[in-house]
C-alpha positions as CSV (number, residue, x, y, z in Angstrom):
1,M,178.4,37.7,55.4
2,S,176.9,38.7,58.8
3,V,179.6,41.3,59.3
4,V,179.1,42.8,55.8
5,L,175.3,42.9,56.3
6,G,175.7,44.3,59.8
7,V,177.9,47.2,58.5
8,A,175.4,47.8,55.7
9,G,172.7,48.0,58.5
10,I,174.5,51.0,59.9
11,F,173.5,52.9,56.8
12,L,170.3,51.1,55.7
13,P,167.5,51.3,58.4
14,L,165.8,48.0,57.5
15,L,168.9,45.9,58.1
16,P,169.4,45.3,61.8
17,T,173.0,46.0,62.7
18,T,173.3,44.6,66.2
19,P,171.6,41.2,65.6
20,L,173.8,40.6,62.5
21,L,176.9,41.5,64.4
22,L,175.9,39.3,67.3
23,L,175.4,36.5,64.8
24,A,178.8,37.1,63.4
25,A,180.3,37.1,66.9
26,W,178.5,33.8,67.7
27,C,179.9,32.2,64.5
28,F,183.4,33.5,65.1
29,V,183.6,32.3,68.7
30,R,183.0,28.8,67.4
31,S,185.1,28.9,64.3
32,S,187.8,31.6,64.6
33,P,188.9,33.0,68.0
34,R,191.1,35.5,66.1
35,L,188.2,36.9,64.1
36,Y,186.1,36.9,67.3
37,E,188.7,39.0,69.1
38,W,189.0,41.3,66.1
39,L,185.3,41.9,66.0
40,L,185.0,42.6,69.8
41,N,187.9,44.9,69.7
42,H,187.0,46.8,66.5
43,P,186.8,50.5,67.3
44,R,183.4,51.0,65.7
45,L,181.7,47.6,65.6
46,G,182.9,46.2,68.9
47,E,180.9,48.7,71.0
48,Y,177.6,47.4,69.5
49,I,178.3,43.9,70.5
50,R,179.8,44.6,73.9
51,N,176.9,46.9,74.9
52,F,174.3,44.4,73.8
53,R,176.0,41.3,75.3
54,E,176.7,43.0,78.7
55,Y,173.7,45.1,79.2
56,R,171.0,44.0,76.6
57,A,170.5,47.7,76.1
58,I,170.8,50.3,73.3
59,P,172.2,53.8,73.8
60,L,169.7,56.6,73.7
61,R,171.5,58.3,70.8
62,V,171.3,55.1,68.7
63,K,167.6,54.6,69.5
64,I,166.8,58.2,68.4
65,I,168.8,57.8,65.2
66,S,167.4,54.4,64.4
67,V,163.8,55.3,64.9
68,S,164.2,58.6,63.0
69,M,165.8,56.8,60.0
70,V,163.2,54.1,60.0
71,W,160.4,56.7,59.8
72,L,162.1,59.0,57.3
73,T,162.9,56.2,54.9
74,I,159.6,54.3,55.2
75,G,157.7,57.6,55.3
76,F,159.3,58.6,52.0
77,C,158.4,55.2,50.5
78,I,154.8,55.6,51.7
79,I,154.5,59.1,50.2
80,K,156.5,58.7,47.0
81,V,156.9,55.0,46.1
82,V,153.6,53.3,46.9
83,S,151.4,56.3,46.9
84,E,148.8,54.6,44.6
85,W,148.4,51.4,46.7
86,W,146.7,52.0,50.1
87,W,147.4,48.4,51.2
88,A,151.1,48.9,50.7
89,Q,151.0,52.1,52.6
90,V,149.3,50.4,55.5
91,A,151.8,47.5,55.4
92,L,154.8,49.9,55.4
93,F,153.3,51.9,58.2
94,L,152.7,48.7,60.3
95,L,156.3,47.6,59.5
96,A,157.7,51.0,60.7
97,A,155.6,50.7,63.9
98,A,156.8,47.2,64.5
99,I,160.4,48.1,64.0
100,T,160.0,51.2,66.3
101,W,158.4,49.0,69.0
102,H,161.2,46.5,68.7
103,I,163.9,49.1,69.1
104,L,162.2,50.9,72.0
105,S,161.5,47.6,73.7
106,Y,165.2,47.3,74.7
107,A,166.5,49.1,77.8
108,T,168.2,52.4,77.3
109,L,171.9,52.2,78.0
110,K,172.9,55.0,80.4
111,R,176.6,55.9,80.5
């Protein structure tokens, strides 16, 4: 389930990709070494896990895309979806700010 949600998080900005994939790796290392190796060696997903486990850092490109997608989607929701409820607009703005702070709080991976 964590792998599926982690992959969905690549496309949906409110689902955190890296933590879900790290959870999947943690579960797999204890239950299925074969699936753990598959996840670490996956051409797309393995990089997320290896970078975070080894460096506790996020590549600059991923940071830029993540923060941009958060603000685009939440900004759209603030303007179009909850435009009549000021309290929901404030809550969504604070959520976007918190997500941005969380993403930017990690070191930037330089490669």
